[in-house]
N, C-alpha and C positions, 0 to 999 in steps of 0.2 A: 634274578638278576635282570632280565628282558621285560617280566612284569611288572617289576617296580620302576623302570625307564621308561615304559609305556604308559604307566600311572601317573608319572611324573610329567612327560608328557601333555597328556589329555586332561591334566589338572586344572588349568586355566580355561578351558574350553567347558569342564564340567561345572567349576564355579561361576563361568557367566551364564550359563545354563539356567543356574538355579538362581538368579538376579530376575528372570521372567516369571510373571505370573502366569497359570494353567491358559490357554486358549480357551476363551468363554463360549457360553451356550446361548449366550445372549448378545445383543449390540452395546449395552450398558453395561461396564464394570463399575464399581462404584467403592472402593476399600476405605471411604471417609467416611459412609450416611450422609454424604451431602444432598443428595439428591433421595426424593422420599421414594418409596415402592411403588407411591402411585405415577407418579412421575415418573417412575421406571419405565413401569409397563408401559406407559401413555408413549411414550420416547422409541419404545422397543415394538411396538404395534407401528408407529410411524415408519419408522429404518426400516421393518419387514413389507410392508407395503410397498417404499421407495424401490427397495430392493426387487419385488416382485414385478415393479411396475418397468425397471431401466437395468437392471442385474448390478446397477452400482451397491457396496456397500460401504455404510460408514461405523466404524466402530469409535467407541467412547471409555477411554481411560481415567480414571480420576482413582490418584492416590496422595500420600503424604506429602515423601519427598523424592529426590534421585539420589538421595544419599551421596551426594558427592558426581557423582556420573555426568556426564555430559547431556545437554537436553537433546540436540539435534541427534546424535549418534545413538544415544537409548533409545526416543521414537522409530528413528528409522528401523534399529534391531528389534524392536518389539512390532515396529509394522511388520516385517517378513517374518518375524518367529509365529506370529499369529496368521500368516498367507491370507492379509485381508486384500480382498479382489478377486475377482474370478479369473479363473484360468485362460492367459494368452489375451486378455483385456487388458490386465491390469489396472482395475478401476475400484479400486479402495481409497478409503479416507479414513485417516488417524486421529480423533482429536484428541491428547494426552495432557491431563489437567493436573501439577504437582502444589497441591495447596498449600503446603509449609513454605515452599520457594516462591510462590506467589510465580508462578511459571508456567506456561502452556504452547502446546504448538499443535499446528493443524498439519499434518503429513499426508501428500499427495502421492499415490502411482501415476507412473506415466501416461497410462492411459486416460488418465484426466485434467494432466497437464495443459491441455488447449483451452478446457472449460473452467477450470478454477488454477490459475498461474499466482505465483506467488506473491504478486503484486497486490491480487483479486484477496488470498486469503490473507496477509496482513492487513489489509481493509477491514475483513470482516473479524478479525481480532479485536483490533483497535475503536475501530468504530460500534461495533453491535456485543462484542463479549466482555472487552476490558472494563466500561463500567459498570455493569452487572456484579462482575467478579470483585471490584472494588468494594461493594455493598454486600459482601458474602451471600449473593444471591446466584449459587453456581447451576442450581436448576435450570432458571431462566434464562442465564449466558449460553448455559453448553445448547440449549433448545432454540434459542434466536440464531447461534451459531449453524447450525443443524439446518433450520430451514432457509439460510442464506445461502448454505452449501449446495440445497437440493434444487433454489430457485435457478442459481449459475450454472448448475451440472445442465439444467434443461434449456437455459437461453443463454447462449453463447456469450461470454463475456468480452467487450471490446475494452481496448486501454481508452479509448476516447472517454470512457464512462466515468474515468478519474481525472484526465488530463482535461475535461471540462469543468470541473471543480477550479483548477490550477488556474485556466484561462481566465475564470471571473475575476480573479485578485489581479491579474494582469492588467484585464480590462481600467478594474478601479481605478491602478497605481498611473497608469496611461492617462488618464481623465483628470486625476489631480495635478499630474505635470501638467498636462496640456490647459488645465485651469490657472495655472500658477503665470504659467506663461503667458497666457492671455492678460493675466492683471499685469505685471509687469508691462507687456506692450502697448497696452493700453493706459498705461502711464506714462510711458515715453512718449505715445502720441500725443497727448495731454501738452506737454512741454513743449511741443511743435507748434505753436500757433502762428509761426511765423514761416512755416513751411508746411503748405496746406498738401502738395502733392506728397511729403514724405509720411505726412500723417494719415493719408488716406492708405499707402500703401502697408504701414505697418499695422493701421486697425484692420484691413480686408484679411492680410495675412495672418495675423493670429484669430481672426474666427474661424477661419477658414481649419487653423491647426486645431483649435478646439472641438469641432464638428468632426476631423478626422484624425486621431488620435493617433494612428497606428501608422500606415503606410504615409500618409501627408506630414506626420510630424517628421519624419525622416526626410522626405522630399522638399517640403519647406522650408524647412531649416538652411540646407543647400541652398534653394534657392534664395533665400537670403542673405547668406554670407558672399552668393556670386552678385545680388544685385548691390549691396554694397561696396563689392571690390570694384564694380563697373561704376558706380558713382559715388565716389568719395568724397564728395560735398552733398552730400543725401543728407546727413546729419550733422554736417558743419554750422555753430553757433553762429548766428547774426552778428554783424560789428558789432563793436559796445558791451557785449554779452556775455557773460562767462560762466558758460556749463561746462563740468566734466563730467564723465560719465565710465566709470571702470566696472566692469564685470566680468565675475570669476565663476563660471558655474560647472560644476562638475556634475557626472550623472554615473552613477556605476550598477550597476548589475551584477547578480552573481548567481550563478543558476545554484538552487537548491537541491541537495542530495537526498534521497530517503534511503534508507538503507534497511535490509530486512536480511536474514540469515535465511538460509535455504541450504538443503544438503540431498545428494540422492540418495534413493531409498529404495530398496529391492521390495517388490510386492508379490503375492503368490497366489494360490489358488482360492478357490471359494470358500465359502465362510463354513458351507457342509462337508468339507475334507476336498481331496482329490489332488492332483498333482499343481503344476504351478509354475510358470515364468519368473525368473528374477528382471527386475527393470527397473531404469534410474529412479525417474518421481522428482518430486522436490516440497517445498512448503515453506511456512514461515513459522517464526517464533517471537513470542512477545512475551510481556509481563504485566504485573499491575500492582 
């Protein structure tokens, strides 16, 4: 009876263990024949040289489907089951690709999270790998992702690299906003033929605002309202003329949020076997 109860207790763990492929003898495992033998040899040689020079390990697993399993959990469990990364360094990376599901994940060990944060792995997936996966060019997409991971693991990633791209969009937006403000104020100034002082003030403010769209925009708009409050008659129409102006300008901005899924992962010992400590780690998921 004890034997039966023990078997029933261990059955879920035994079934789970059977879901994982055996730990490979090479860095590239492709069950779908998406990567040619020649490309596999080339990638294995590249990853061997990379490990020899850095001790970091990158494994690639390409299969057909998750078969209903959770992408993040399965990738984490596979990462731990294969003991990717050197003992006590937790410096492994797993690229798991599920062709039929059109999903893939980059799972990182804790020791590489500083060089390969989730934000960066997500960008590698979306910018470098996904476009090629959409064309069924899996070998090229995987190699490009590997090259980016190798590069950034040797050159510490800075969040400013991504923030700089976003800042250009903000810069353009402010200049468009400032340009529209310049046009409106110049039109207003044109209508103040009999008020030369008001015309000069508005013209100068609008030009400065266009040249300094960031800090200047905020400060000069405040200055404009202060000036208008102090000189209520600044824009008052002359006697006999009918000129009304109503402005209802609203400017709203919403911070864009980018999400990516990450999960703690366990990493273990080296590729050649041995002990290995568990670690947190992270990563990012994507699809195509």
